[in-house]
N, C-alpha and C positions, 0 to 999 in steps of 0.2 A: 582282610589278609590283603596284605601287599607284597608282591615279588620285587626283586632288586636287580638291577641289570647295571654292569660296568664292561669297560672294553679293554683287554689284555693285548691287542694286536701289537701294541708298540713295545711291549714286554717279551714275548715269546714269539718265534718263528714258527708259526702254524704250518707252514706249507708242508713240511715233511710228513706231518699227521693228516692233513687234507689229502695228500696224492694216496696214502696209504688208505685212507678211509674211502676214498672214491674208487680203490680197485677190491675193495673188501666185499668178498661174497659170504664165506663161511670158513673162518679159521678154525675153529672147533665145533664140535658138535653143539647144536643150540639145544638149548633146554628152556623150559618155560619159566617165566619170572612173574610167578601168581602169588598174589596175596593169600595170605591166610585168615584176613579180616572176615568175618560174617557177613557184613554189609557189602565188603567188595565182592565176596564170591557171589552173593545174591544178584547185585546189578549184573555181573558177567554172566551168570547163569540164564537171568532173564532175558537180555537185551544183546548178547554178544556170542558169537561163534567163531570157528575157523574160517569162516566164508567173508567175515566182515570185520574181523579184529585182527591185529598183530600183536602177540605176546611172545613171538619167535622173530627177533631180529637180528639181522647179521652182526655180530659182535667181535670184539677181541679186546684183550686187556694187555698190560705191560708183561706178563708172564708168556703172553703168546708172541709178543713182538719185541723182542730185546733189542733192535737196532736204532728204536726211535730214541730221541732226547729226552726222555721221561722228567729228568732232573730238572729242566727248565722250569716246570711247574712249581718247585721249591720257592722259588723268589715272588711267586704271585698268590699260592694258597699256604697259608699258616696252619697246615694240618698234620695231624699224626697219623700213621697207618693208611697212608693214601692209596686207594684203589682207581684205577682208569678203567673206563669201559668206550669202546667205539660203538655208535650206533648208526646204522646207514639204513634209513627208512625209506623204502621204495614208494613211488607214487601209487595210489590207491590203498593204502595200508594206514591204520590208525591204532592206537593204543587205547583200549577202553578207560572211562574215570576211574582213577585209583588213588591212593595215596602210596607214598614210600614208608615202609616200616623198618627198613635196613636188617631185617631178620637175618637174610642170608650173609650180609657184609659183618654183622655182629658175631654170628657162628663162625665164619672164616678167620676173622681176626680175635676171637676169644676174648669178644666184650659182652658183658653181661646186658642181657635184653632191656633190663631196667635204666641202662644208659643209653639206649638207642636215641632219646631225644638230644643227645649232646653230639650225634653224627650230624655234619652237614653234607650237603649236595650240591654241587654246580655244573650246570649244563654250558658247556663250550661250544659255540657254533663256528664249525670249520669254514663256512663260506657264506655268503650273503643271502639274506633270505629271496625265496623264490615264490612266484604266486602260487597260490594253493596250500602251503605250509602254514601251520599255526599250531602254538602252544595254547592249551585252553585252560583256564582257571574258573571257579565258580562265578566270579565277578567280572573277568576280563578275559579277553584273548589278545595273546601277545604273537606280534608279527612285524615285519618289516626290520628284523635283526641285521646287524652287519657283522661282517667276520670277524672273530674275535670278541663279540660281545658275550659276556658270561651272564647266565640268568640262575638265581636261586630262589628259594621261597621258604617260609617257616615248616617245621616239622609238622607230619600229619595233615598237610594241606592237599585237597583234592587237585587233581589235575588230569589232562589227557593231552594226545598230540594227533595231529591228522596232517597227512599228506595227499590232499586232493590236487595236487598239482601235476608237472610233467618231468619233475628232476627229482633225484633222490635227495634227502635232508641229511645232513652229515654232522654229526655232533662228538664230542667225547664228554662223558661224565666223569666228575672228579670227586670222590667220596671220601671223607676222613672225619678224625677226631679232631676238633680244634685244640690247637694247642696253647698251653697257657703263657 
């Protein structure tokens, strides 16, 4: 498995998104984003709980925040049915190992679950990496990102995140179906 990184800081003005995410506490009621995969459920049950894991992260999307220039992402991501999500991960929190199945995205966008492998997700870092922050994969840990770096990986790739630093980690995820 190999993740991919590119930088879009010269294509999109990320500053309004950064300012919003930095002040984000909870735009709407937080809901758990938990996998239905039996292996992920077993790992979560055996090793993680509400005291050491963060499945509840402050977030918002384009329906919550209509004043931001979401259409700027159209020039960078060739995706249909784009969905955005801010994630503001505070120090001391992490997400347990999991993989994205896109079940919620598929249901929301009326996409057959069998086509979930056609869904792509991109993580856009809204500020530079800070000590203690990491994105973990089975064979590599990604750190030292720059504002505007975009991280993506193949469907059903295990990953987790940690913020063992002193500042919040701010990202936007961009999810959609690759346009033909």
